[in-house]
C-alpha atoms as one frame of an Amber mdcrd trajectory, in Angstrom:
protein
  24.872 -21.136  43.194  26.926 -20.815  40.448  25.681 -23.966  39.181  21.773
 -22.560  39.171  22.554 -19.114  37.682  24.650 -21.740  34.286  20.958 -23.843
  34.878  18.593 -20.407  34.449  21.407 -19.086  31.821  20.842 -21.519  29.951
  17.264 -22.419  29.858  17.015 -18.765  28.773  19.205 -19.644  25.901  17.005
 -21.965  24.781  14.209 -20.213  25.295  15.394 -17.556  23.077  16.866 -19.796
  19.806  13.152 -20.482  20.086  12.002 -18.071  19.585  14.271 -16.837  16.952
  13.727 -19.524  15.352   9.572 -18.731  15.568  10.429 -15.417  14.398  11.742
 -16.606  11.093   9.374 -18.753  10.217   6.678 -16.244  10.745   8.962 -13.209
   8.354   9.031 -16.198   5.244   5.880 -17.493   5.606   3.922 -16.058   2.479
   0.755 -15.726   2.895  -1.457 -18.124   2.233  -4.658 -17.655  -0.934  -8.497
 -17.935   1.729  -5.653 -16.523   5.342  -8.478 -13.531   5.279 -11.334 -15.954
   6.316  -9.164 -16.666   9.282 -10.343 -13.089   9.947 -13.419 -13.097   8.919
 -16.252 -12.087  11.773 -13.211 -12.623  14.692 -14.852  -8.955  16.018 -18.338
 -10.128  15.603 -20.186  -8.816  19.707 -16.845  -7.308  20.235 -17.987  -4.119
  22.629 -14.769  -2.716  22.533 -14.630  -3.172  18.224 -17.740  -1.420  18.125
 -17.205   1.574  19.637 -14.595   1.973  17.787 -15.953   1.703  15.079 -18.898
   3.956  16.289 -15.723   6.219  17.152 -14.136   5.989  13.426 -17.540   6.488
  12.199 -18.401   9.358  14.393 -15.440  11.083  13.070 -14.834  10.888   9.600
 -18.878  12.132   9.022 -17.555  15.102  11.612 -13.990  15.293   8.908 -16.656
  15.245   5.844 -18.743  18.139   7.650 -15.425  19.817   7.813 -14.695  19.143
   4.486 -17.512  20.349   2.533 -18.192  23.696   5.200 -14.256  24.463   3.699
 -14.874  23.725   0.156 -18.679  25.844   0.453 -16.949  28.940   1.827 -14.216
  29.167  -0.924 -17.419  28.496  -3.553
């Protein structure tokens, strides 16, 4: 029983060590010159992204109209 727990603990410690090493690599990594190219088009044909984009546009339009009304009322 104790051996099983020791084995599982050792496995968890190895996994944690690997995870910490990966995090350190990501923290130290400097963005490459063309990294932005990897993200271009990532949301193409994604219905959730399209919905979020539509909702954001509608929100900005409503906010713009409210702001213009306030500005007109203050003149």
